[in-house]
C-alpha positions as CSV (number, residue, x, y, z in Angstrom):
1,X,32.1,196.6,151.8
2,X,32.2,199.9,153.6
3,X,34.9,198.5,155.7
4,X,36.9,197.1,153.0
5,X,36.7,200.6,151.3
6,X,37.3,202.9,154.3
7,X,38.9,200.8,157.0
8,X,36.0,202.0,159.2
9,X,32.8,200.8,160.3
10,X,29.7,201.8,158.5
11,X,27.4,204.5,160.0
12,X,24.4,203.5,161.9
13,X,21.9,204.6,159.0
14,X,19.6,202.7,156.8
15,X,19.9,204.9,153.7
16,X,20.9,202.2,151.3
17,X,21.9,204.8,148.5
18,X,24.4,206.6,151.0
19,X,25.9,203.2,152.1
20,X,26.3,202.2,148.5
21,X,28.1,205.4,147.8
22,X,30.3,205.1,151.0
23,X,31.1,201.4,149.8
24,X,32.1,202.9,146.4
25,X,29.5,200.5,144.8
26,X,28.4,201.9,141.3
27,X,24.6,201.4,141.0
28,X,22.3,201.8,137.9
29,X,19.4,204.2,138.0
30,X,17.1,201.3,138.1
31,X,19.0,199.9,141.3
32,X,19.0,203.3,142.8
33,X,15.3,203.6,142.5
34,X,14.9,200.3,144.2
35,X,17.4,200.9,146.9
36,X,15.2,204.1,147.7
37,X,12.1,202.2,147.8
38,X,13.8,199.4,150.1
39,X,15.2,202.1,152.4
40,X,11.6,203.4,152.8
41,X,10.7,199.9,154.4
42,X,12.7,200.7,157.5
43,X,11.3,204.1,157.9
44,X,7.8,202.5,157.5
45,X,8.5,200.0,160.3
46,X,9.2,202.7,162.8
47,X,6.2,204.9,162.8
48,X,2.7,203.8,163.5
49,X,0.8,205.9,160.9
50,X,3.5,205.1,158.4
51,X,3.6,201.7,159.3
52,X,-0.1,201.2,158.8
53,X,0.0,202.8,155.4
54,X,2.7,200.6,154.5
55,X,0.8,197.6,155.8
56,X,-1.9,198.4,153.6
57,X,0.5,198.7,150.5
58,X,2.0,195.4,151.0
59,X,-0.3,193.1,149.0
60,X,1.1,189.6,148.1
61,X,2.2,190.8,144.6
62,X,4.0,193.9,146.0
63,X,5.6,191.7,148.8
64,X,6.8,189.1,146.0
65,X,7.9,191.9,143.7
66,X,10.2,193.3,146.5
67,X,11.3,190.0,147.8
68,X,12.6,189.3,144.3
69,X,14.2,192.6,143.8
70,X,16.0,192.4,147.3
71,X,17.1,188.8,146.6
72,X,18.6,190.0,143.0
73,X,20.3,193.0,144.7
74,X,21.7,190.5,147.3
75,X,23.2,188.2,145.0
76,X,24.6,191.1,142.8
77,X,26.2,192.5,146.0
78,X,27.7,189.2,147.0
79,X,29.3,188.9,143.4
80,X,30.6,192.5,143.8
81,X,32.0,191.6,147.1
82,X,33.8,188.6,145.6
83,X,35.5,190.8,143.2
84,X,37.1,193.1,145.8
């Protein structure tokens, strides 16, 4: 969607809020909060101490919650993409 908006490749970042802004995607406050949390998943995977703390946080319930949220965001983005 960034390419469609700017004609350029997306930057090599994982900040989902910034990427949404660059793609001119309007997100709700709730979606922005979820994108911020999901962005942290990438950071958590890079650093050993943060990775371990994230691992401890990832209970079955936590994982199922964010899996559902990610799926909903993906389907919403897919619908937005088809509009453009």
